[in-house]
N, C-alpha and C positions, 0 to 999 in steps of 0.2 A: 673499563668501562665501568666509564660514570652517567648520572643520570644528566641527558639531554632535555626530558621535555620544560625544565624552566626558563630556558631557550629560545625565543621565536626563530632564531637565526638558524638552526638546526630544523630539515624536515627528513621527507620518507621517499625512498623509492620502492614505488606500484610495482612488487612484481609482473602484478596482472597474468597473461597468459604465456609468458615469453619461456615457460617451461615447457611449452609446444609450441614451437615456432611454424609445424608446419599450417596449423593451425588461426595463428594469429589471421590470415588476409582472410579466409571464409568466412571467422568472425565477422572482421569488418564490416564483408558486404552481405551479413545476414541480419547482422544490429544495426546498422547503419539503416537497414529495409525495417526492420521492426519498428525503431525507433521512430521511423516518417510515418507509420501505420497508426504507432498510441498520437504523435500529435495530431493528424488530419481525424483519427475517430473519436479521441476525447475533444480534441476543438467542434467537432459536429455537431456533436452530441447539447455542448454549452449552446451553441448556435440554435437549433433545432427547438429547444427546452424556451430562450425566450424570443424566438421566432412565432412558434407554435402555440394561438391561446388556448387550447385542448391540451399543453402540456405545462398550462400554468394548474399545477397540482402539491401537494407535499413530497410525493413521490418522486417526481423531476427536480423539484426543488433541490433535493437532497444529491440526486444524481448528479446533479450539476457540480455539486461541492465535492464529490466519488469524482469526477472526470477533471475538476479541476487539481488534484487529489494529485490523481495518475499522472497528469500532469506537469506536475514538481517535482515529485517523485522520482520517475524514469528521470528529471533532466536532470537530479544534482548527483547523478552518476554518470549513466551513460557516454554525453561531451568526455568526459573525464578519461571513460575506457576507450573510446575511439580516439582520442591522439594517443592516447597506449600503447594501441595496437596496430598505429600507426606507425609509431617505433619515435615521434618526433619528440615525446617527452615522457618518460615517464616517474617523471618527479614531482613531490607536491609541498608547498613548507607546510611548516607544522599550524600556524595561522587558518590554513587554506584545510587543514586535515581536520580540526578543532571545528570549523566552518561547515564542510562538510557532516561530520557524525552527526552534528546537533540538528543542522535541516533533515538528514537523512531519518533520524530517529524522531525528530519531530511529526513528519509526515507519516511517516508506518503510523505512530500510534494515536494519532488522528485519524488514521484511515478506521484503526481498529475500534474507536470509539464509533465511529458514523456507523461503520457495520451495524454495530449496537441499533445508534437512531435508527436507521433504516431496515433492521427488521421490527421495531414497535411501530413502527408505520403499517408495514405490512400485517403484523396482530392488528391495529387499529383499522385495517380496511377490510378485511376477513373476518373478527371473530366478534368487532364494535360496528359493524355497516352502516344503522342506523345513525349513530353516533359519533360519526368518523369526521365529516368535517368539522363537528363542535370541539370534539379533541384535538384534529393535528389543522388550528387553528393558526394564523400567520406568526402570532407573538411566541406560542408553541414551537413551532417548526426552529424562525427564529434562535430562540435561545438554546434549543438543542443540537444545532451546527453553530452554536457559540461556542457550548458545552465542548463540542470535539473535538475543537481546536486547542481551545483555551486547555483541555483534556491530557492531547497529546503536548504542546509546548512545554507544561511542566513535568512530564516523566521525561524526556530531552532535559532539559534541564537540568533535574535529578540524574540521570543517568551520565550527561556528557561534565556536569562538575565532576562528581565521583570519575569519571575518567579520569579529567586534568589534575585530579589529586594523586593517581599512581605514581611515582617514581620511575619510569621508563630508561631503560638504557640496552646497550648491544649495540647490534649493527641497527644503520635507519632501514631498511628492507620490510615491507610489507607485502605479507603475498597474497594478497588481492589485487583488485583492478579500482579499490574504490575504500576508504579508510573505515573497514565495517570493525564495530567492537568488540568482536571476539577474537579477532587479530591481533588487537592492541595490548588489548591485557594480557599476549601471554609479550609480549614484549617490557613485562612490568619488571623491575629491579629485587624485590622483595616480597617475600610474604605476605600477600592480599588479601586472604581468606575471608577476613572480615567486610573488605570492601565488595568483591564478589557475589557474598552472599548477597548485601543489597541491593546490588544488583538484578542479581538473579530474582527477589523478592519483587522488584519492581517488574520485572520483564513478567513474571506470573502475574501479578494483577493485569498491568498490560493485556496481558493475553487470553491468561484463562478465563476470569473475572468473562468479561467481555464473550468468549465464545459460549462461557455456559450460559449467560445470560440469552445470546440469541438460539439456542437448542433448547431453552424453557419458554420463548416465545412461537418455535416452530413445532414446539409437542403439543401445546395450548390449538397453533393454526390448525396442524393436521387431526387431531380434535374436532377440530370446527368445520374445516372441510369434508370430512365421513360420515360430518351431520348431513352434509348435504343431499335431496335426493336426486334431484337432476342433475346428470353427467356432464351438459353445457356447464353448470355451475359448478361444478369440480373441474373441470379444467380451466376454467376462467380463473378459479382460485387457484391452479396451479403455475396457471400459465403467470401470475400476479407474483406469484412467489418463487418457483423457479428460479426465474434469471440467479436473482440475487442469492439464493442455497449456492448457487453453483459456486459464483463468485468469492461466498464466504468459505467453501472448504476447498476453491483455489488459495485462498489470501492466507486462513487459518492454519491449515498445512502443511503451507513449507514454513510459515512462522516459528511451528510448534516444532517439526523438526528442527529448525537451525537454531532456533535460541532457548530451548528447554532441553538442550543436550546438555551433560556435563563437561565440564569445560574440557577435562582432561579425552574425552573421548571426540573433539570439535578435529573433524578433519580440513586445513586451510583447503589440498587441492578441490576435495570433496567438494566444501564450501561455496568453492570461486563457481562452479557451476549450478549448484543448487541454488549463487545469488543473483546469476542469471535469467532463472525462472523470475522471481520476486521481483526482480526491481525492474526488466525486458517484459517478460511473456505474459504476466498478469493484466498488468498497465494496457497490453496491446489488444487483449482477451475481452478485455470489461468489454468494447464498445460493441463488440461484437457479438458478444452472447448477450447484450441490452436490444441490440439494434434487432438480433437477427428471430429474437423469443419475443417479441414484443410489437406489436399492429401500430398503436398509436406512433410508436419512434417510427416505423417502417413508413406510416403514413403519411407522417411529418418531412420524413424525407424525400419521399416519391411528388409529394404537395411543391418542399421548396427546389425539388430539381425541375418543374414545369410538368411532372408525367400525370399528378392525381388528378380526380376530379374537380370542378370549380365546386367549391364550397358551398356557393351560393345553388 
């Protein structure tokens, strides 16, 4: 069993859900439906944010970035999964596998940072309402968005480089439906404890640090909300933050469960089903969470559909 990742002619066979052949057709139907809803929902959020002047605010500027991220994030894995489930082709070349790993990590890491930026926006809106417009000026908003993208790309570049440096050998089977980093690590030919430790530190930085910053922001937001005397004011404050907090819990909860557990306890079979949640379900739910809990987005939607009242 020699090392094979030095040759780009060598590829992998994605096992996917072939261990459960009775589930493949059902999964194909449901995942096709969820993917369609993800594309429609996130595209709608982006379109509404561009079309309705009332949504030209920092909150919806960042929400557009989140929706675009989710579109790219789910597209980086789902088409390959649908092909896999159809039984047409379960192979992926080494080059495509590395590319998928890089973009998947980059998009996921960018979302980690972007959610922190969105938490800071909510902090400024609730805790510094009189200075909100001055704080969240267009220059700062664009700078924060660029920082999120650059941070995600840098994290992906580091982890993908470390992954490519690992000598891989043995059977060319990946017990997953995409080139998941944790599954690739299990193909390492030799002791790679040092490299794995570096990759784990990188994961902690990109997951735990942003989560801690978000919790800190919401601790200050909660204190500010409790100081609001009117119930209508409290409901409005909770309404603007509740959607984002729900998205944060879903995203970081699944990320921590998957990437912060010891390598020895990682189950590939269980990991595949958990991956379905954070690669398909969460990107599908995000537009629904923000739309159903947000009057501005619902109002813009009804207006575009011609059911809202004439703004004049």
